[in-house]
C-alpha positions in Angstrom: 37.0 -13.3 43.1 35.5 -16.4 43.2 32.3 -15.3 44.1 32.1 -12.9 41.2 32.7 -15.9 38.6 30.3 -18.0 40.5 27.6 -15.5 40.3 28.3 -14.7 36.6 28.4 -18.4 35.4 24.8 -18.7 37.7 23.6 -15.8 35.8 24.3 -17.0 32.5 23.3 -20.4 33.1 20.0 -18.8 34.4 19.5 -16.5 31.4 20.3 -19.7 28.9 18.1 -21.9 30.7 15.1 -19.2 31.0 15.9 -18.9 26.9 15.4 -22.7 26.4 12.2 -22.6 28.6 10.8 -19.7 26.0 11.8 -21.6 22.9 10.5 -24.7 24.1 7.1 -22.9 25.0 7.0 -21.5 21.4 7.3 -24.9 20.0 4.7 -26.3 21.4 2.2 -23.5 21.0 3.4 -23.7 16.9 2.7 -27.2 16.9 -1.1 -27.0 18.9 -2.2 -24.0 16.6 -0.5 -24.6 13.3 2.3 -22.7 12.0 -0.1 -20.0 10.8 -0.8 -18.3 13.9 2.9 -19.1 15.1 4.2 -17.2 12.7 3.9 -13.3 12.6 2.6 -12.6 9.3 3.2 -9.3 7.3 -0.2 -7.5 5.9 -0.1 -8.2 2.4 0.0 -4.8 0.1 -2.5 -3.7 -1.1 -3.4 -3.9 -5.3 -1.8 -0.8 -6.7 -4.7 0.5 -9.2 -3.6 3.3 -11.2 -6.1 6.3 -11.1 -8.4 6.2 -14.2 -7.7 8.9 -16.7 -9.5 9.9 -19.3 -8.5 8.2 -23.0 -9.3 11.3 -24.9 -7.1 14.6 -23.6 -10.0 17.0 -24.7 -12.2 15.1 -21.8 -9.4 16.9 -19.2 -9.5 20.0 -21.0 -12.0 23.0 -19.2 -15.0 25.0 -20.9 -12.8 27.8 -21.6 -10.0 25.7 -23.4 -12.6 23.5 -25.3 -14.0 26.6 -26.8 -11.0 27.7 -28.2 -10.3 24.4 -29.8 -13.4 24.6 -31.2 -12.5 28.1 -32.8 -9.4 26.6 -34.1 -11.5 23.8 -35.8 -14.1 26.6 -37.3 -17.3 24.7 -35.4 -20.5 26.7 -35.7 -22.2 27.7 -32.5 -19.3 26.8 -30.2 -19.7 29.7 -28.1 -23.1 28.5 -26.8 -22.4 24.6 -26.3 -22.1 23.1 -23.3 -19.0 21.1 -22.3 -20.4 17.5 -23.5 -21.4 19.3 -26.7 -17.8 20.7 -27.0 -16.2 17.2 -26.5 -18.6 15.6 -29.2 -18.0 18.4 -31.6 -14.4 17.8 -31.4 -13.8 14.5 -31.2 
């Protein structure tokens, strides 16, 4: 029984000594290299940017929708207009 207790106490002492040595080693390294390198840093999150959305909802419409709106607005010659022309006529 005495041997088991002695072995357990010895193992605990070895573990404690190893932990102390590791702590001292890390402390010395931190002083040599400065706190920036000794401390594990987390990466900064990238700036979140909002997707660029057109300010005018007409710009998001397809040509068919634009022609329908031009028809409602009674714009002459809308059927032969290109998308940019329809947007200009509707705004």
